[in-house]
A tleap script that builds the chain and sets N, CA, C and O, in Angstrom:
source leaprc.protein.ff14SB
mol = sequence {
  NMET SER ARG SER ASP ILE MET ARG ALA VAL
  LYS ARG ALA HIE THR ALA PRO GLU ILE SER
  VAL ARG GLN THR LEU HIE ALA LEU GLY LEU
  ARG PHE ARG LEU HIE ARG ARG ASP LEU PRO
  GLY SER PRO ASP ILE VAL LEU PRO ARG PHE
  ARG THR ALA ILE PHE VAL HIE GLY CYS PHE
  TRP HIE ARG HIE THR ASP CYS ARG TYR ALA
  THR THR PRO LYS THR ARG GLN GLU TYR TRP
  LEU PRO LYS PHE MET ALA ASN VAL GLU ARG
  ASP ALA ARG LYS GLU ALA GLN LEU ARG GLY
  LEU GLY TRP ARG VAL LEU VAL VAL TRP GLU
  CYS GLU THR ARG ASP ARG GLY GLU LEU VAL
  THR ARG LEU ARG ARG GLU PHE ASN LEU PRO
  ASP LEU ALA VAL ASP GLN HIE HIE SER CSER
}
set mol.1.N position { -7.126 122.252 -62.510 }
set mol.1.CA position { -6.389 121.540 -61.507 }
set mol.1.C position { -5.376 120.733 -62.257 }
set mol.1.O position { -5.731 119.980 -63.165 }
set mol.2.N position { -4.101 120.872 -61.894 }
set mol.2.CA position { -2.978 120.091 -62.581 }
set mol.2.C position { -2.964 118.682 -62.129 }
set mol.2.O position { -3.558 118.350 -61.103 }
set mol.3.N position { -2.255 117.775 -62.919 }
set mol.3.CA position { -2.104 116.453 -62.561 }
set mol.3.C position { -1.509 116.324 -61.198 }
set mol.3.O position { -1.997 115.582 -60.345 }
set mol.4.N position { -0.410 117.082 -61.000 }
set mol.4.CA position { 0.289 116.990 -59.626 }
set mol.4.C position { -0.700 117.509 -58.472 }
set mol.4.O position { -0.530 117.087 -57.328 }
set mol.5.N position { -1.574 118.279 -58.712 }
set mol.5.CA position { -2.487 118.736 -57.652 }
set mol.5.C position { -3.511 117.502 -57.439 }
set mol.5.O position { -3.885 117.212 -56.303 }
set mol.6.N position { -3.913 116.847 -58.486 }
set mol.6.CA position { -4.742 115.664 -58.430 }
set mol.6.C position { -3.982 114.573 -57.624 }
set mol.6.O position { -4.527 114.015 -56.672 }
set mol.7.N position { -2.799 114.297 -57.991 }
set mol.7.CA position { -2.040 113.289 -57.263 }
set mol.7.C position { -1.763 113.605 -55.839 }
set mol.7.O position { -1.751 112.712 -54.992 }
set mol.8.N position { -1.545 114.822 -55.556 }
set mol.8.CA position { -1.317 115.247 -54.118 }
set mol.8.C position { -2.582 115.141 -53.328 }
set mol.8.O position { -2.518 115.000 -52.107 }
set mol.9.N position { -3.708 115.198 -53.941 }
set mol.9.CA position { -5.017 115.057 -53.304 }
set mol.9.C position { -5.379 113.579 -52.941 }
set mol.9.O position { -6.225 113.321 -52.085 }
set mol.10.N position { -4.738 112.686 -53.592 }
set mol.10.CA position { -4.937 111.255 -53.408 }
set mol.10.C position { -4.590 110.855 -51.919 }
set mol.10.O position { -3.442 110.992 -51.497 }
set mol.11.N position { -5.564 110.380 -51.171 }
set mol.11.CA position { -5.242 110.084 -49.673 }
set mol.11.C position { -4.518 108.790 -49.613 }
set mol.11.O position { -4.783 107.863 -50.378 }
set mol.12.N position { -3.599 108.734 -48.696 }
set mol.12.CA position { -2.924 107.513 -48.380 }
set mol.12.C position { -3.520 106.680 -47.377 }
set mol.12.O position { -3.446 105.451 -47.386 }
set mol.13.N position { -4.173 107.437 -46.422 }
set mol.13.CA position { -4.805 106.692 -45.327 }
set mol.13.C position { -6.184 107.285 -45.004 }
set mol.13.O position { -6.449 108.419 -45.403 }
set mol.14.N position { -7.108 106.542 -44.273 }
set mol.14.CA position { -8.409 106.985 -43.989 }
set mol.14.C position { -9.196 107.230 -45.194 }
set mol.14.O position { -9.909 108.231 -45.259 }
set mol.15.N position { -9.123 106.396 -46.145 }
set mol.15.CA position { -9.920 106.569 -47.417 }
set mol.15.C position { -11.340 105.969 -47.064 }
set mol.15.O position { -11.569 105.275 -46.074 }
set mol.16.N position { -12.181 106.312 -47.947 }
set mol.16.CA position { -13.605 105.833 -47.712 }
set mol.16.C position { -13.643 104.271 -47.715 }
set mol.16.O position { -14.301 103.722 -46.831 }
set mol.17.N position { -13.009 103.539 -48.611 }
set mol.17.CA position { -13.028 102.107 -48.519 }
set mol.17.C position { -12.410 101.543 -47.278 }
set mol.17.O position { -12.868 100.535 -46.738 }
set mol.18.N position { -11.293 102.239 -46.793 }
set mol.18.CA position { -10.703 101.759 -45.589 }
set mol.18.C position { -11.661 101.988 -44.384 }
set mol.18.O position { -11.788 101.126 -43.514 }
set mol.19.N position { -12.280 103.077 -44.355 }
set mol.19.CA position { -13.251 103.412 -43.222 }
set mol.19.C position { -14.326 102.342 -43.337 }
set mol.19.O position { -14.705 101.784 -42.307 }
set mol.20.N position { -14.831 102.023 -44.488 }
set mol.20.CA position { -15.869 101.034 -44.618 }
set mol.20.C position { -15.424 99.680 -44.016 }
set mol.20.O position { -16.165 99.079 -43.238 }
set mol.21.N position { -14.290 99.234 -44.354 }
set mol.21.CA position { -13.733 98.008 -43.762 }
set mol.21.C position { -13.560 98.126 -42.210 }
set mol.21.O position { -13.836 97.180 -41.472 }
set mol.22.N position { -13.099 99.307 -41.752 }
set mol.22.CA position { -12.933 99.488 -40.259 }
set mol.22.C position { -14.318 99.412 -39.643 }
set mol.22.O position { -14.475 98.722 -38.636 }
set mol.23.N position { -15.298 100.051 -40.164 }
set mol.23.CA position { -16.632 100.026 -39.607 }
set mol.23.C position { -17.196 98.627 -39.516 }
set mol.23.O position { -17.810 98.237 -38.522 }
set mol.24.N position { -16.954 97.835 -40.651 }
set mol.24.CA position { -17.512 96.470 -40.678 }
set mol.24.C position { -16.844 95.624 -39.660 }
set mol.24.O position { -17.526 94.905 -38.929 }
set mol.25.N position { -15.481 95.668 -39.561 }
set mol.25.CA position { -14.813 94.974 -38.554 }
set mol.25.C position { -15.317 95.297 -37.216 }
set mol.25.O position { -15.611 94.369 -36.462 }
set mol.26.N position { -15.449 96.507 -36.843 }
set mol.26.CA position { -15.915 97.021 -35.540 }
set mol.26.C position { -17.297 96.430 -35.237 }
set mol.26.O position { -17.576 95.950 -34.139 }
set mol.27.N position { -18.160 96.491 -36.289 }
set mol.27.CA position { -19.513 95.978 -36.091 }
set mol.27.C position { -19.608 94.492 -35.759 }
set mol.27.O position { -20.498 93.986 -35.076 }
set mol.28.N position { -18.517 93.811 -36.362 }
set mol.28.CA position { -18.446 92.366 -36.102 }
set mol.28.C position { -17.737 92.056 -34.761 }
set mol.28.O position { -17.445 90.900 -34.457 }
set mol.29.N position { -17.484 93.049 -34.018 }
set mol.29.CA position { -16.834 92.856 -32.711 }
set mol.29.C position { -15.335 92.726 -32.696 }
set mol.29.O position { -14.742 92.401 -31.668 }
set mol.30.N position { -14.703 92.985 -33.861 }
set mol.30.CA position { -13.264 92.851 -33.969 }
set mol.30.C position { -12.583 94.172 -33.681 }
set mol.30.O position { -13.028 95.216 -34.159 }
set mol.31.N position { -11.465 94.143 -32.872 }
set mol.31.CA position { -10.710 95.331 -32.537 }
set mol.31.C position { -9.345 95.232 -33.263 }
set mol.31.O position { -8.802 94.165 -33.551 }
set mol.32.N position { -8.862 96.443 -33.522 }
set mol.32.CA position { -7.669 96.620 -34.381 }
set mol.32.C position { -6.941 97.792 -34.190 }
set mol.32.O position { -7.430 98.745 -33.584 }
set mol.33.N position { -5.703 97.807 -34.697 }
set mol.33.CA position { -4.880 99.043 -34.777 }
set mol.33.C position { -4.690 99.503 -36.175 }
set mol.33.O position { -4.893 98.742 -37.121 }
set mol.34.N position { -4.305 100.738 -36.328 }
set mol.34.CA position { -4.253 101.324 -37.754 }
set mol.34.C position { -2.805 101.736 -38.081 }
set mol.34.O position { -2.055 102.255 -37.254 }
set mol.35.N position { -2.491 101.471 -39.310 }
set mol.35.CA position { -1.258 101.909 -39.945 }
set mol.35.C position { 0.056 101.735 -38.980 }
set mol.35.O position { 0.768 102.674 -38.623 }
set mol.36.N position { 0.232 100.461 -38.651 }
set mol.36.CA position { 1.386 100.127 -37.752 }
set mol.36.C position { 2.647 100.258 -38.548 }
set mol.36.O position { 2.982 99.437 -39.402 }
set mol.37.N position { 3.341 101.344 -38.227 }
set mol.37.CA position { 4.578 101.677 -39.074 }
set mol.37.C position { 5.756 100.711 -38.675 }
set mol.37.O position { 6.776 100.728 -39.363 }
set mol.38.N position { 5.658 99.888 -37.618 }
set mol.38.CA position { 6.674 99.014 -37.379 }
set mol.38.C position { 6.491 97.737 -38.071 }
set mol.38.O position { 7.283 96.821 -37.849 }
set mol.39.N position { 5.504 97.591 -38.901 }
set mol.39.CA position { 5.369 96.362 -39.783 }
set mol.39.C position { 5.666 96.714 -41.287 }
set mol.39.O position { 5.459 97.844 -41.729 }
set mol.40.N position { 6.129 95.755 -41.997 }
set mol.40.CA position { 6.470 96.072 -43.357 }
set mol.40.C position { 5.156 96.517 -44.090 }
set mol.40.O position { 4.097 95.926 -43.878 }
set mol.41.N position { 5.248 97.530 -44.923 }
set mol.41.CA position { 4.091 98.068 -45.676 }
set mol.41.C position { 3.205 98.953 -44.963 }
set mol.41.O position { 2.344 99.588 -45.572 }
set mol.42.N position { 3.382 99.057 -43.488 }
set mol.42.CA position { 2.507 99.914 -42.699 }
set mol.42.C position { 1.033 99.496 -43.005 }
set mol.42.O position { 0.273 100.302 -43.541 }
set mol.43.N position { 0.661 98.333 -42.690 }
set mol.43.CA position { -0.761 97.826 -43.149 }
set mol.43.C position { -1.808 98.813 -42.695 }
set mol.43.O position { -1.634 99.479 -41.675 }
set mol.44.N position { -2.855 98.914 -43.411 }
set mol.44.CA position { -3.950 99.765 -43.085 }
set mol.44.C position { -4.633 99.430 -41.799 }
set mol.44.O position { -4.939 100.298 -40.981 }
set mol.45.N position { -4.867 98.156 -41.634 }
set mol.45.CA position { -5.555 97.656 -40.417 }
set mol.45.C position { -4.754 96.400 -39.905 }
set mol.45.O position { -4.340 95.553 -40.696 }
set mol.46.N position { -4.560 96.320 -38.572 }
set mol.46.CA position { -3.799 95.270 -37.997 }
set mol.46.C position { -4.674 94.709 -36.871 }
set mol.46.O position { -5.134 95.441 -35.995 }
set mol.47.N position { -4.887 93.401 -36.919 }
set mol.47.CA position { -5.618 92.719 -35.798 }
set mol.47.C position { -4.577 91.824 -35.105 }
set mol.47.O position { -4.331 90.706 -35.557 }
set mol.48.N position { -3.969 92.304 -34.019 }
set mol.48.CA position { -2.957 91.601 -33.346 }
set mol.48.C position { -3.471 90.216 -32.742 }
set mol.48.O position { -2.758 89.213 -32.695 }
set mol.49.N position { -4.703 90.268 -32.313 }
set mol.49.CA position { -5.171 88.947 -31.730 }
set mol.49.C position { -5.175 87.737 -32.722 }
set mol.49.O position { -4.958 86.571 -32.390 }
set mol.50.N position { -5.448 88.174 -33.976 }
set mol.50.CA position { -5.462 87.156 -35.135 }
set mol.50.C position { -4.168 87.154 -35.884 }
set mol.50.O position { -4.015 86.397 -36.843 }
set mol.51.N position { -3.221 87.980 -35.479 }
set mol.51.CA position { -1.959 88.130 -36.251 }
set mol.51.C position { -2.185 88.334 -37.611 }
set mol.51.O position { -1.525 87.688 -38.425 }
set mol.52.N position { -3.093 89.208 -38.005 }
set mol.52.CA position { -3.556 89.447 -39.234 }
set mol.52.C position { -3.377 90.955 -39.744 }
set mol.52.O position { -3.778 91.872 -39.027 }
set mol.53.N position { -2.823 91.194 -40.884 }
set mol.53.CA position { -2.601 92.483 -41.456 }
set mol.53.C position { -3.519 92.700 -42.566 }
set mol.53.O position { -3.534 91.835 -43.442 }
set mol.54.N position { -4.304 93.732 -42.678 }
set mol.54.CA position { -5.176 93.980 -43.806 }
set mol.54.C position { -4.747 95.236 -44.596 }
set mol.54.O position { -4.535 96.303 -44.019 }
set mol.55.N position { -4.626 95.084 -45.912 }
set mol.55.CA position { -4.369 96.176 -46.719 }
set mol.55.C position { -5.740 96.429 -47.505 }
set mol.55.O position { -6.336 95.510 -48.066 }
set mol.56.N position { -6.146 97.633 -47.496 }
set mol.56.CA position { -7.354 98.079 -48.382 }
set mol.56.C position { -6.745 98.786 -49.586 }
set mol.56.O position { -6.272 99.917 -49.476 }
set mol.57.N position { -6.758 98.091 -50.780 }
set mol.57.CA position { -6.177 98.611 -51.944 }
set mol.57.C position { -7.166 99.149 -52.899 }
set mol.57.O position { -8.206 98.566 -53.207 }
set mol.58.N position { -6.767 100.336 -53.366 }
set mol.58.CA position { -7.531 100.962 -54.508 }
set mol.58.C position { -7.356 100.123 -55.786 }
set mol.58.O position { -6.244 99.732 -56.140 }
set mol.59.N position { -8.432 99.869 -56.437 }
set mol.59.CA position { -8.348 98.957 -57.733 }
set mol.59.C position { -7.486 99.577 -58.741 }
set mol.59.O position { -6.760 98.843 -59.412 }
set mol.60.N position { -7.479 100.907 -58.936 }
set mol.60.CA position { -6.767 101.572 -59.907 }
set mol.60.C position { -5.246 101.649 -59.611 }
set mol.60.O position { -4.413 101.371 -60.473 }
set mol.61.N position { -4.922 102.036 -58.365 }
set mol.61.CA position { -3.498 102.196 -58.075 }
set mol.61.C position { -2.821 100.843 -57.857 }
set mol.61.O position { -1.636 100.727 -58.171 }
set mol.62.N position { -3.474 99.850 -57.357 }
set mol.62.CA position { -2.848 98.609 -57.057 }
set mol.62.C position { -3.222 97.476 -58.141 }
set mol.62.O position { -2.948 96.294 -57.937 }
set mol.63.N position { -3.838 97.904 -59.251 }
set mol.63.CA position { -4.134 97.029 -60.371 }
set mol.63.C position { -4.837 95.754 -60.071 }
set mol.63.O position { -4.320 94.661 -60.304 }
set mol.64.N position { -6.060 95.907 -59.535 }
set mol.64.CA position { -6.872 94.739 -59.300 }
set mol.64.C position { -7.179 94.057 -60.534 }
set mol.64.O position { -7.836 94.638 -61.398 }
set mol.65.N position { -6.728 92.779 -60.708 }
set mol.65.CA position { -6.897 91.985 -61.926 }
set mol.65.C position { -8.279 91.805 -62.414 }
set mol.65.O position { -9.106 91.346 -61.625 }
set mol.66.N position { -8.612 92.091 -63.550 }
set mol.66.CA position { -9.937 91.915 -64.191 }
set mol.66.C position { -10.932 92.828 -63.457 }
set mol.66.O position { -12.105 92.462 -63.388 }
set mol.67.N position { -10.578 93.897 -62.948 }
set mol.67.CA position { -11.612 94.789 -62.260 }
set mol.67.C position { -11.908 95.963 -63.223 }
set mol.67.O position { -10.995 96.463 -63.881 }
set mol.68.N position { -13.062 96.360 -63.297 }
set mol.68.CA position { -13.444 97.420 -64.180 }
set mol.68.C position { -12.949 98.790 -63.749 }
set mol.68.O position { -12.916 99.747 -64.522 }
set mol.69.N position { -12.549 98.841 -62.423 }
set mol.69.CA position { -12.014 100.098 -61.909 }
set mol.69.C position { -10.506 100.318 -62.095 }
set mol.69.O position { -9.976 101.407 -61.875 }
set mol.70.N position { -9.796 99.152 -62.540 }
set mol.70.CA position { -8.452 99.225 -62.766 }
set mol.70.C position { -8.147 99.605 -64.190 }
set mol.70.O position { -7.554 98.835 -64.945 }
set mol.71.N position { -8.548 100.768 -64.539 }
set mol.71.CA position { -8.371 101.251 -65.965 }
set mol.71.C position { -6.933 101.796 -66.069 }
set mol.71.O position { -6.272 102.165 -65.098 }
set mol.72.N position { -6.546 101.804 -67.276 }
set mol.72.CA position { -5.153 102.337 -67.535 }
set mol.72.C position { -5.301 103.615 -68.399 }
set mol.72.O position { -5.921 103.525 -69.459 }
set mol.73.N position { -4.765 104.810 -68.008 }
set mol.73.CA position { -4.922 105.969 -68.746 }
set mol.73.C position { -4.291 105.842 -70.191 }
set mol.73.O position { -3.241 105.232 -70.393 }
set mol.74.N position { -5.013 106.464 -71.163 }
set mol.74.CA position { -4.547 106.211 -72.625 }
set mol.74.C position { -3.363 107.074 -72.837 }
set mol.74.O position { -2.565 106.703 -73.698 }
set mol.75.N position { -3.112 108.215 -72.161 }
set mol.75.CA position { -2.011 109.061 -72.373 }
set mol.75.C position { -0.840 108.732 -71.393 }
set mol.75.O position { -1.048 108.144 -70.332 }
set mol.76.N position { 0.334 109.117 -71.773 }
set mol.76.CA position { 1.542 108.914 -70.918 }
set mol.76.C position { 1.719 107.628 -70.337 }
set mol.76.O position { 1.990 107.508 -69.143 }
set mol.77.N position { 1.582 106.648 -71.114 }
set mol.77.CA position { 1.681 105.197 -70.557 }
set mol.77.C position { 3.028 104.962 -70.137 }
set mol.77.O position { 3.214 104.099 -69.279 }
set mol.78.N position { 4.091 105.658 -70.657 }
set mol.78.CA position { 5.534 105.527 -70.258 }
set mol.78.C position { 5.640 105.983 -68.759 }
set mol.78.O position { 6.558 105.564 -68.054 }
set mol.79.N position { 4.772 106.772 -68.326 }
set mol.79.CA position { 4.775 107.232 -66.874 }
set mol.79.C position { 3.951 106.275 -66.119 }
set mol.79.O position { 4.426 105.759 -65.107 }
set mol.80.N position { 2.730 105.980 -66.526 }
set mol.80.CA position { 1.797 105.249 -65.625 }
set mol.80.C position { 2.168 103.696 -65.545 }
set mol.80.O position { 2.018 103.111 -64.473 }
set mol.81.N position { 2.614 103.077 -66.584 }
set mol.81.CA position { 2.831 101.616 -66.508 }
set mol.81.C position { 4.002 101.241 -65.500 }
set mol.81.O position { 3.860 100.312 -64.705 }
set mol.82.N position { 5.085 101.949 -65.559 }
set mol.82.CA position { 6.142 101.620 -64.550 }
set mol.82.C position { 5.618 102.036 -63.091 }
set mol.82.O position { 5.923 101.340 -62.123 }
set mol.83.N position { 4.864 103.125 -62.959 }
set mol.83.CA position { 4.349 103.411 -61.634 }
set mol.83.C position { 3.439 102.328 -61.120 }
set mol.83.O position { 3.538 101.984 -59.942 }
set mol.84.N position { 2.533 101.749 -61.945 }
set mol.84.CA position { 1.644 100.714 -61.526 }
set mol.84.C position { 2.467 99.434 -61.240 }
set mol.84.O position { 2.192 98.729 -60.269 }
set mol.85.N position { 3.480 99.137 -62.092 }
set mol.85.CA position { 4.318 97.914 -61.886 }
set mol.85.C position { 5.047 98.052 -60.503 }
set mol.85.O position { 5.108 97.093 -59.733 }
set mol.86.N position { 5.599 99.272 -60.210 }
set mol.86.CA position { 6.320 99.407 -58.963 }
set mol.86.C position { 5.289 99.271 -57.718 }
set mol.86.O position { 5.678 98.785 -56.656 }
set mol.87.N position { 4.064 99.687 -57.883 }
set mol.87.CA position { 3.144 99.427 -56.803 }
set mol.87.C position { 2.927 98.041 -56.562 }
set mol.87.O position { 3.064 97.607 -55.418 }
set mol.88.N position { 2.547 97.164 -57.668 }
set mol.88.CA position { 2.309 95.874 -57.591 }
set mol.88.C position { 3.462 95.027 -56.993 }
set mol.88.O position { 3.272 94.117 -56.186 }
set mol.89.N position { 4.678 95.410 -57.462 }
set mol.89.CA position { 5.839 94.763 -56.952 }
set mol.89.C position { 6.102 95.057 -55.440 }
set mol.89.O position { 6.447 94.146 -54.687 }
set mol.90.N position { 5.938 96.321 -55.013 }
set mol.90.CA position { 6.046 96.640 -53.588 }
set mol.90.C position { 5.076 95.937 -52.800 }
set mol.90.O position { 5.419 95.407 -51.743 }
set mol.91.N position { 3.836 95.881 -53.238 }
set mol.91.CA position { 2.713 95.175 -52.621 }
set mol.91.C position { 3.238 93.739 -52.259 }
set mol.91.O position { 3.256 93.290 -51.113 }
set mol.92.N position { 3.649 93.101 -53.348 }
set mol.92.CA position { 3.986 91.610 -53.124 }
set mol.92.C position { 5.220 91.494 -52.239 }
set mol.92.O position { 5.317 90.541 -51.466 }
set mol.93.N position { 6.128 92.386 -52.317 }
set mol.93.CA position { 7.334 92.433 -51.451 }
set mol.93.C position { 6.917 92.547 -49.954 }
set mol.93.O position { 7.385 91.826 -49.073 }
set mol.94.N position { 5.994 93.521 -49.755 }
set mol.94.CA position { 5.594 93.781 -48.347 }
set mol.94.C position { 4.751 92.563 -47.724 }
set mol.94.O position { 4.910 92.123 -46.586 }
set mol.95.N position { 3.875 92.122 -48.623 }
set mol.95.CA position { 3.111 90.901 -48.134 }
set mol.95.C position { 4.012 89.702 -47.843 }
set mol.95.O position { 3.789 89.005 -46.853 }
set mol.96.N position { 4.967 89.454 -48.629 }
set mol.96.CA position { 5.954 88.461 -48.405 }
set mol.96.C position { 6.810 88.652 -47.112 }
set mol.96.O position { 7.128 87.709 -46.388 }
set mol.97.N position { 7.139 89.886 -46.897 }
set mol.97.CA position { 7.818 90.176 -45.623 }
set mol.97.C position { 7.010 90.000 -44.393 }
set mol.97.O position { 7.540 89.579 -43.365 }
set mol.98.N position { 5.656 90.325 -44.454 }
set mol.98.CA position { 4.827 90.136 -43.384 }
set mol.98.C position { 4.556 88.645 -43.144 }
set mol.98.O position { 4.531 88.179 -42.005 }
set mol.99.N position { 4.357 87.920 -44.230 }
set mol.99.CA position { 4.204 86.469 -44.080 }
set mol.99.C position { 5.429 85.800 -43.426 }
set mol.99.O position { 5.303 84.908 -42.588 }
set mol.100.N position { 6.653 86.284 -43.855 }
set mol.100.CA position { 7.900 85.808 -43.224 }
set mol.100.C position { 7.980 86.119 -41.777 }
set mol.100.O position { 8.696 85.431 -41.049 }
set mol.101.N position { 7.288 87.116 -41.314 }
set mol.101.CA position { 7.276 87.454 -39.961 }
set mol.101.C position { 6.166 86.602 -39.152 }
set mol.101.O position { 6.067 86.688 -37.928 }
set mol.102.N position { 5.385 85.815 -39.901 }
set mol.102.CA position { 4.356 85.015 -39.240 }
set mol.102.C position { 2.887 85.698 -39.231 }
set mol.102.O position { 1.945 85.293 -38.549 }
set mol.103.N position { 2.862 86.758 -40.071 }
set mol.103.CA position { 1.558 87.446 -40.143 }
set mol.103.C position { 0.749 86.836 -41.367 }
set mol.103.O position { 1.300 86.431 -42.391 }
set mol.104.N position { -0.621 86.818 -41.144 }
set mol.104.CA position { -1.538 86.473 -42.220 }
set mol.104.C position { -1.903 87.764 -42.931 }
set mol.104.O position { -2.204 88.739 -42.244 }
set mol.105.N position { -1.899 87.841 -44.200 }
set mol.105.CA position { -2.149 88.996 -44.887 }
set mol.105.C position { -3.503 88.887 -45.740 }
set mol.105.O position { -3.732 87.945 -46.499 }
set mol.106.N position { -4.388 89.984 -45.519 }
set mol.106.CA position { -5.598 89.955 -46.343 }
set mol.106.C position { -5.519 91.262 -47.159 }
set mol.106.O position { -5.068 92.309 -46.694 }
set mol.107.N position { -5.992 91.118 -48.410 }
set mol.107.CA position { -6.233 92.332 -49.199 }
set mol.107.C position { -7.739 92.404 -49.560 }
set mol.107.O position { -8.395 91.549 -50.155 }
set mol.108.N position { -8.157 93.621 -49.069 }
set mol.108.CA position { -9.598 93.983 -49.500 }
set mol.108.C position { -9.503 95.004 -50.555 }
set mol.108.O position { -8.911 96.067 -50.365 }
set mol.109.N position { -10.090 94.692 -51.686 }
set mol.109.CA position { -10.039 95.689 -52.757 }
set mol.109.C position { -11.289 96.670 -52.638 }
set mol.109.O position { -12.398 96.355 -52.207 }
set mol.110.N position { -10.900 97.896 -53.094 }
set mol.110.CA position { -11.863 99.027 -52.970 }
set mol.110.C position { -13.284 98.569 -53.583 }
set mol.110.O position { -14.316 98.926 -53.015 }
set mol.111.N position { -13.325 97.794 -54.720 }
set mol.111.CA position { -14.644 97.429 -55.250 }
set mol.111.C position { -15.342 96.464 -54.375 }
set mol.111.O position { -16.561 96.358 -54.510 }
set mol.112.N position { -14.685 95.700 -53.435 }
set mol.112.CA position { -15.348 94.889 -52.575 }
set mol.112.C position { -15.967 95.619 -51.378 }
set mol.112.O position { -16.734 95.036 -50.612 }
set mol.113.N position { -15.635 96.856 -51.234 }
set mol.113.CA position { -16.249 97.643 -50.147 }
set mol.113.C position { -17.533 98.263 -50.556 }
set mol.113.O position { -18.227 98.869 -49.739 }
set mol.114.N position { -17.862 98.126 -51.796 }
set mol.114.CA position { -19.164 98.889 -52.404 }
set mol.114.C position { -20.382 98.007 -51.988 }
set mol.114.O position { -21.479 98.556 -51.891 }
set mol.115.N position { -20.261 96.739 -51.749 }
set mol.115.CA position { -21.418 95.941 -51.235 }
set mol.115.C position { -21.192 95.483 -49.814 }
set mol.115.O position { -20.464 94.531 -49.534 }
set mol.116.N position { -21.858 96.215 -48.923 }
set mol.116.CA position { -21.544 95.931 -47.501 }
set mol.116.C position { -21.891 94.568 -47.089 }
set mol.116.O position { -21.169 93.997 -46.272 }
set mol.117.N position { -22.984 93.961 -47.603 }
set mol.117.CA position { -23.303 92.624 -47.203 }
set mol.117.C position { -22.357 91.636 -47.628 }
set mol.117.O position { -22.100 90.716 -46.852 }
set mol.118.N position { -21.741 91.700 -48.870 }
set mol.118.CA position { -20.644 90.931 -49.243 }
set mol.118.C position { -19.370 91.138 -48.462 }
set mol.118.O position { -18.610 90.187 -48.284 }
set mol.119.N position { -19.120 92.257 -48.019 }
set mol.119.CA position { -17.994 92.616 -47.234 }
set mol.119.C position { -18.128 91.921 -45.855 }
set mol.119.O position { -17.176 91.331 -45.343 }
set mol.120.N position { -19.319 92.012 -45.290 }
set mol.120.CA position { -19.567 91.356 -43.969 }
set mol.120.C position { -19.375 89.814 -44.143 }
set mol.120.O position { -18.677 89.180 -43.351 }
set mol.121.N position { -19.995 89.244 -45.172 }
set mol.121.CA position { -19.756 87.796 -45.500 }
set mol.121.C position { -18.327 87.426 -45.585 }
set mol.121.O position { -17.898 86.466 -44.946 }
set mol.122.N position { -17.548 88.171 -46.372 }
set mol.122.CA position { -16.172 87.849 -46.535 }
set mol.122.C position { -15.406 87.928 -45.171 }
set mol.122.O position { -14.692 86.994 -44.803 }
set mol.123.N position { -15.574 89.083 -44.421 }
set mol.123.CA position { -14.777 89.230 -43.157 }
set mol.123.C position { -15.258 88.183 -42.110 }
set mol.123.O position { -14.447 87.728 -41.304 }
set mol.124.N position { -16.516 87.806 -42.105 }
set mol.124.CA position { -16.953 86.722 -41.177 }
set mol.124.C position { -16.177 85.469 -41.510 }
set mol.124.O position { -15.595 84.815 -40.645 }
set mol.125.N position { -16.188 85.162 -42.773 }
set mol.125.CA position { -15.475 83.949 -43.217 }
set mol.125.C position { -13.964 83.953 -42.924 }
set mol.125.O position { -13.389 82.976 -42.445 }
set mol.126.N position { -13.351 85.122 -43.244 }
set mol.126.CA position { -11.934 85.210 -43.009 }
set mol.126.C position { -11.560 85.123 -41.529 }
set mol.126.O position { -10.436 84.722 -41.229 }
set mol.127.N position { -12.391 85.455 -40.642 }
set mol.127.CA position { -12.201 85.442 -39.187 }
set mol.127.C position { -12.957 84.277 -38.484 }
set mol.127.O position { -12.959 84.173 -37.258 }
set mol.128.N position { -13.556 83.461 -39.253 }
set mol.128.CA position { -14.302 82.339 -38.718 }
set mol.128.C position { -15.264 82.744 -37.702 }
set mol.128.O position { -15.332 82.121 -36.643 }
set mol.129.N position { -16.070 83.822 -37.968 }
set mol.129.CA position { -17.081 84.290 -37.061 }
set mol.129.C position { -18.465 83.671 -37.475 }
set mol.129.O position { -18.806 83.468 -38.640 }
set mol.130.N position { -19.209 83.403 -36.362 }
set mol.130.CA position { -20.526 82.819 -36.661 }
set mol.130.C position { -21.491 83.883 -37.320 }
set mol.130.O position { -21.340 85.099 -37.207 }
set mol.131.N position { -22.491 83.269 -38.013 }
set mol.131.CA position { -23.434 84.202 -38.677 }
set mol.131.C position { -24.461 84.534 -37.533 }
set mol.131.O position { -25.123 83.648 -36.993 }
set mol.132.N position { -24.553 85.847 -37.200 }
set mol.132.CA position { -25.440 86.166 -36.165 }
set mol.132.C position { -26.889 85.861 -36.455 }
set mol.132.O position { -27.675 85.481 -35.587 }
set mol.133.N position { -27.204 86.049 -37.735 }
set mol.133.CA position { -28.681 85.829 -38.129 }
set mol.133.C position { -28.990 84.444 -37.767 }
set mol.133.O position { -30.067 84.215 -37.217 }
set mol.134.N position { -28.136 83.456 -38.021 }
set mol.134.CA position { -28.418 82.080 -37.787 }
set mol.134.C position { -28.415 81.850 -36.217 }
set mol.134.O position { -29.256 81.125 -35.686 }
set mol.135.N position { -27.439 82.496 -35.515 }
set mol.135.CA position { -27.463 82.405 -34.054 }
set mol.135.C position { -28.760 82.811 -33.446 }
set mol.135.O position { -29.326 82.104 -32.612 }
set mol.136.N position { -29.278 84.062 -33.903 }
set mol.136.CA position { -30.427 84.608 -33.317 }
set mol.136.C position { -31.621 83.682 -33.615 }
set mol.136.O position { -32.486 83.479 -32.763 }
set mol.137.N position { -31.649 83.167 -34.743 }
set mol.137.CA position { -32.755 82.310 -35.188 }
set mol.137.C position { -32.917 81.023 -34.229 }
set mol.137.O position { -34.015 80.624 -33.840 }
set mol.138.N position { -31.744 80.453 -33.915 }
set mol.138.CA position { -31.674 79.314 -33.027 }
set mol.138.C position { -31.969 79.517 -31.604 }
set mol.138.O position { -32.339 78.592 -30.882 }
set mol.139.N position { -31.791 80.847 -31.156 }
set mol.139.CA position { -31.865 81.163 -29.835 }
set mol.139.C position { -33.354 81.509 -29.423 }
set mol.139.O position { -33.655 81.645 -28.237 }
set mol.140.N position { -34.243 81.641 -30.415 }
set mol.140.CA position { -35.614 81.961 -30.057 }
set mol.140.C position { -36.510 80.741 -29.862 }
set mol.140.O position { -37.694 80.887 -29.556 }
savepdb mol mol.pdb
quit
């Protein structure tokens, strides 16, 4: 398989980490829209009620700082480094544009989706949702 075949196979939307975030949001009772092309950067998930845009970023492609999954290929760095830099710059530009339009922007990294419990905790905190386990305990 050639490098271009591999690159072509990289999914832009509906990735496993994105689906994990969507399932978690849904389980928390939050409703959302997907890939709103009318917003800068076409965010992966948009929660209009909270005026929040969520990007689910791959650690490798979007250069998650100090993440073990954000490796840099040893070969052809003259190709990879500008590509990574362009991704990071575009991410920052699109986030700034969204904030300028009054949107809150969250970035969920691919590595954060590997631990469902941590993801639930983070999303509860981000949306100021009560901890159901605590609520259930008090209602008995």
